[in-house]
C-alpha positions, 0 to 999 in steps of 0.5 A: 593570280599568283602573288609570285606573278613575273615576267620571266623571258625577255621580248617585244611581241605581245601575246594573248589576253591571257597573259600577265606583263609583269616587270622585266628582270634585270639581265645579271651577267653570269646568273643564269648558266650556259646556254646548251642548245644541243639537240638530242642525237640518240634516245639513249638519254631518253630511254634511261629515264623510264618515267619519261618514256611512259610520260612521252609515250602517253601523250603521244610524243616519243615517236617525235623523240624517235624522229629526232634521233634519226634526223640529220640537222640542217644548219644552213635550211634552218638559218634560211628558214628563219631568216625568211619566216614572216607571218607564219610563211616562208619562200625558199626557192620557190616552194612555199612553206607555213608553220601553223600548229596544225602542220607541226602535228601532222609532221610530228605525229603529236596531237593538236589538242589540250590547252593552248599555252605560251612562255609568257602565261603564268600558273596560281602557285598551288599548281607548283605544290606537287613538283617543288620540294616543299622547303623551297614553297615560300621561296617561290618566284616565277623564276627559280632555280632547278635544284627547287624542283622534287627529285624525282621530277628532275630527269623527266624535267631535263628531257622536256627542255631537250625535246620540247623548249629546247631553250638549253638553260638547265639552271633555272625554271619558269612557269611554262616548264612547270605546265609542261610537267603538268601536261606530261604527268596527266595533270592538265592537257596542253597543246604541244604543236601550238607551245612549239609553234609560238617558241619559234614565233617568238624566236625568229624577230630575235634570230633576225635582229642578230648578226651573221655570227650570232645567228647559228647560236640564237636558233634552236628546234633545228629538228623539228623545223627540218621535219616540218619542211620535210613533211611540207616537201612530201605534201607537194610531191619534191623530193628532199635530195632535190630540194636541197641540192639547189644552190640556195642552199649552198651560198652564205645566207643573205644579211638581214635587214638590221631594224633601228628602233626610235632612240637608237639601233635595236639590241 
């Protein structure tokens, strides 16, 4: 296990037994860069990076990127989906939806194969060496500036962030970013549907604790969630237009119950 291990993402949930609980890094205002959660609306940026096109095609992810460029986001639907999602299940206007990796794989066309990985798992230092500039290897920690990345991998990494992690942070990288690079450069296979499911599962309780004004700014994977919804509607024989025209999606979303923890209100 690497001496550089550190906890790199704040969350109250507990993942698998493979994870390492390391000390949390204190939040320092203005140090992390601006979050830009805008998801791609065209393939122009992707097609300008031949390496990314080749990598995404080889790992059967390019068609998913094409679908994202074609789909029109529906923020109200996605917000309601996230606010009502509990234990991987949500019911909207009497229609049941689930969010297991198998459904994500079917909806996106990305194979449900490879090593299951989530954001809190860590890598040994030697895995970083092919991707990090040699001058920065001795300065490497669990959270490191984007500029540490070798120049040839920077465009690919930005596209991985836009399409697969969607956290909107381009100034710093974590262990899971290197793990994704390992997958797309064919070093070590990773289960992308599983990763994206866990991403959404981690996001949900954070969004549900937010005020209505903050919820939209905290949600990501807008396109993925809509793709999953449309896929399950098709499975149930429900036309998209009939489903989305229901009054449930034209009314303001209900305020989620505020959960207070021991010792004071939740943050």
